[in-house]
N, C-alpha and C positions, 0 to 999 in steps of 0.2 A: 134366486132368494138363495138367505145361507145364513144356516142357525144354527147351535150346538142344545143337543141334548144329555144334561147330565144329572145324575143322581146322586145318594147315601155316600156324600163327601167325610160326613160323620168324622169334621173337624173335631178335634181334643181328645179325642179317642185316647184311651190311658193306658193300654196295651198293657197290662198286671201281668202278665206271662214273661214278658223275659226285663223285668227290673232288675233282676242280677244279672245281665250281660255286663258288660263291659262297659266303658261309657262311650268308647265312639260310635259301637252298634245302638246303647240305648239311645244314643242324640240321632243316629240317623233314623229309624225306627218311628221314634216320638213325632220326630221332624216331618215324615213322611205326607201327614193328612195336609198338610202343611204346602208343601210342594207339589204335591200333583195337584194342590188346586192353583196355586202360580201358573202351573205348563198348560192348566184350561185357558185361564185369562191369559197365555201369551199367544195360543194357538188361536183364540178371538181378536185378537187384537193384528194378528199378521195373517189371518183372512179375511180380515172387515168383515167381520156376521155381520147380521141384521137384527141380530137379537139373541139372548143364550137365557135356554130353560133350565132350571133348576128343581128338581120333580122330588124333595123332599128329602129329611134327615141332611140338610146343612151341617147342621153340630151334631155331636155322640149325644148330650143329652141338656134335657132344659137348663141343668146348672151350670154355665158352661163358664171356662174363662175370660176374662177381659181382656188377656193375649188375644183371645178366638177372636172375641169381639174389633178390637184394631184391628186386626190383620185382615178380615175379613172385610172393613168400610175402605181398608187402604187398596185389597183389591178390587173389591167394587168403583170405587174411585177411579181407579185404571182405566175401568170399560165406559164408565161415567164421562172422562177427559174425550173420549170416543167416539159420544154420544151414540152408543151401545145399550140399549136397556136389556134390565135382565127381571124375568115372572119367575119370582121365587112363591114353591110351597114349603110349609112346614109338615112332618110326618110324625109320624108316633115315636122319635126318639127326641124332637124338638117344637112338639107342638104348642099353639098358637097360648100364651099364660099372660101372667101380673106382667112380669119380667120383657117382656119382647114390646110392649109400648117403650118403653124405655131404650131402644136399640133402634138408633136415626140413621136409617141405609141413606146413600146420595140420590138423586131424583129419579136417577135413571131407575131404581129399583122398584119391582110393584111385591108386594106381598100378598098371594090370595087372603081371603077371609074363610071362614067357616064353612059358607053355604057357597057353589058353584057361582065361579063369576065370567064372567064373559069380557074379553077386554079385545081391545079391535086396533088396528096399526096401518098405515101405511107406507109401503116403504120409497126411498127415495125416485126409484123409475114407477110407482105408480098402483104396485099390484098389491093387493090389498088381503089382512091375516087376520083369523080373531081363534085366537086364543082363550080356551075352558080350561077351568084348573081350581082347586080348594087347596084351604088346610086344614088338616088336626088342630081340634081344640080340646083334645084331650088326645091321653094316651090310645085310648082301646076307641077305636070307632066301626062298628057294626051295623053302620047303614048300607046302604047297596047307592052311593055317592053318584054314582054314573045315571042310575035312574032319574036325576034332576038334572044332565046335561041336554042342551037344546039341540033341538036339530040342525043339520047343519045350513047356514044362509045362503046367501050371495057372494060370501065370500072369497078370492080367487084361491086362497088356502087356508083350510078349517084345521086345526091342532086340538085335542083331548090332551091333558095332563091328568095322570091319578098317579099315584102313590098309595097303592095296595097289591091286593093278592088276588091273582084270577083263579075263576072257579072252585072258590072256596066258602061259599054260604054255610056247609056246614064242616067244616075241618077246624081243627084250631084257628090256621090265620083268617077267621073269618072274623078278629079282632082289627084286623087291618082294610078296612073299607072294600070286601068283595067284592070280585065282579068277574060278567062271564064275556068269552070272546063274541059270541053270537049277541051282546049286547051293542058293545063296540062297534062293530061291524055294520050293526044297524042304523047308529046312526051316520053311517057315509064320511068320518070324517078321514084329509088326505095323509092323517099322522096320529100315531097317539106315543108319547112322550109316557114312559113308564117307570118308577120307582120302588123300591119297596127290598124289591129281592136282589139282593148281589152276584148273582149270576149273570153274565151279558148273554143275551139269548131273540133270536126275532122269531117272535109266535107269529106272526103272517107278516109276509112280502108286502100284495098290493090289497089294501093298504098296510101300510108300513106301522106295523103294532110291534114295542120294541121295550125291552128293560135293560140299561147302558149299564145296567153294573153299577158296582159303587168306585171310585175313582181310583183308591188307593188299597188295597187288599190289607186285614190288619190280622190276621191269625192265619193257622194252617187249611183252616179251610174254605179260606178263601184264595185259592192258588193262582198262579196263571197271571199272564198281562190283563192291568184293569187300566181304565178309560172312562173314554163318552163318545157320544155319535154327533158328527160334521156331517150336517145334511143341507144336501144342495137341488133344490129345483135344475130341473131340464125337460122344459115346456112343462106339465100337468103333471108331474111327476119327480116323486122327492125321493132322492135316493140318498141314503147313509154309508156311510163310510167311519169304522173302529179308526179312533184316535187312543192311543195309549198314553196315557199321564203319568201312570205309578211308578214312583223311582225306586219301588225295593218289589221283589216280585217274591212269594212264597212259593218253594216246591217239593213234591217228595223226589227222592233220587234211591230208587234201587240200586245194592249190591249184592250181587252173589259171593255165599262163602261157599270155599271149597275145603275139601277131606282132610284134617291136620290141618289147618289154617293159623298160624300163629298169628297174635297179637298184634307182632309189628307187622305183618304181611298184611293185614288189613287192615291197620293203619294207612299203609302206603297205596294200598287199592282204591279205597275211600277218595284220599288225597288227587291221587290218579284220575279217577273222575271227575272229582273237582274242577282240576286245570281244564278238563274238555271242556266246559262248559263253556259256549260260545255268544252266551246273553251277555248284551252290552250292559246291564243292569247289572247291580247285585242282587244274588238271592239270598233269600232266608229258607237253608234247605233242614228235611225230617231226613234222615237216611233210614231207610228200610231196609235192613240186613233180611236177606231171605237165604234158605236153604241151615239156618241155626243147628238143627238137629246134625250137622257135618262137624263142627266144630267142638273143642276139649269144653270138660267142665270151668277149668281157670282158664279159658276168653270166655264163656259164656260169663262168668262173675263177674269180669271187668265191664261185660256189658253193662249188665243188672244195677252195678255199683256206679255207672256212671262216669269211669275211670277213660272208657274209650271215647267218650266226651269232649272231654276235657283235654284230652290227648290231643283229639283234634282241632277242638277249639285254639289251642294254645297256637298249633300250627298256621291256624289260614290268618291268626290276628296282624302277626308281621305283613304276610304274604300275599292275600288275595282280599277281594271286594265284597267277594262269599262268607256265611256265615252259616254255618252246622247248630241247630236250636236243640237238637233232639236226633235221638237214635234211638231206633226201634225194631225189637226183632222179631223178625216173622218165620214161625216154621211153615215148611211147604206141605202143605198138607196130604198130596199124593200120598208121602211116604213115611207121615209124620208118625211114630209108633209110643206106646209108653211101655217101659217096664209093667207085668204082672197087671198089666190096665187094656180091659177090652175095649176094644177099637169101638165099637157102638153101643156100651155103655159110659165111654166118654163124652160122645155126640151128643147121649142122651140128658144125660149130665151137664154139659153144656146149654143145652136150653134149658133146664129147669134154675140153675146158678145164677148165668149172668145176665140177670134180669135189675130193671132199673131198682124195681121195690127191693129188691134182694140187698142192691147196694146199698141204698138210703137205710136200710134198715141195721145193716150190719155196721154201719160208719157211727151209728147213733149220738149218743154224747161228744163221738169224738169232732162233728159238726158245732160245737161250741167253739172249736177254738178256731181263733179266727184264721190263723194260716192254713190251717185245714179247709175252713171253707172258703178262702180265698184261690186255693191251689183246687177245688172242684169246682169251683163255679163255670169252666166251661166242660161242658159233658166230656170224657174221654167217650169213645166209641165202644161198642160194645167186646165188638172185634178186638179193638186192640187190648181190651182188658184180657180177653182170652187168649192173646197171642203171649202176655207176659205172664199169665199167669201159665202158659207151655213151655216157657222157657225156664222158668221156676222148677217145674217138677223134671225137664230134661236136666237142667245143675245139677240137681241134686241126688237124680236117679242115676246119670248119664249115659252114656248112645246103647240102646237093646244089644248092638254084637261086644259090646264092652261089658256089662251085665249079664251072664249067660247064666250063669250058676246060682242067678235069681229068680230064672223063670223058671225052671224045672218044676215039675208036680209032686 
């Protein structure tokens, strides 16, 4: 037996943060979720799998485009022509709704309903398989749906599919079909195909309990290679193998700033490190410049106003498949000092000032402006805000050794 476990395709993702990118960059990332799905379908056909599991969030939103519908039907029909069944669950992003009924998938596709259902199939070699799953019928499902799953039956293999969050009964993630690892193990299934968490992870090996992650990273918090699991039976055991499907990978890259480094030298250093990347796939890169306290105020200013980013991007457009979408200054905490500001006082102030509540309060009526609200839609990590604040202080106050006259009592 051989099957594919995939989840969180998020077809039709808007990629709002990259709308100002050059056309060729925008097209590459905008089409990436489509291309990643094609890669998965290609593998299913090449490997002649017995079935495909898609465990929630096939689409990024309920009101997705006609283009997404037509594309999905075309790809599912490719699998139908090879007689490969597809078992589909809707998740919290694309839950069952009034529009679901107008989507007519090919005959090989089975969509799970809002309550756990049992589907059984017999493979060409006589192997019997039971698949249990459910779809969301609303965005938030707080009920423990696994509690409704039946005990293991007499099939050769039994597989559970869950789009939800583990161990989150009393946590914010409890809106997403919460369950516990002990629950899954107690049912004695042979494989648990999980969706919803975009970070690929194996929670248990025997039996396998696996989050496949998403097929294609959509922003910097979904860094690294993305894809699905190809699962093959060896006797009574199921062996999962990760297969990359992503066509663009999001990656951070660290660059160490040196003392008195000029702007041009910093540009050259960034480009040299990008040239050294060995990845066969295009990378969208967040350059983190460390030790920025070593740089002059003029260079810091050109980082802050995005001059450095623009120069690097222009250099990459014509000669590289990679793209730098952000340059982030990162002061080195061990050596970071601010003139006339006590270190302990600064650290204590950080804890009090850099909070989500304070940020929202300070933003105030500015959030009524659509372009500001859109920019803040994806939360900037608190530590990144701290880094930017320290960069501004460094730029305006200079390095300690340059301003000794300002530190006298």
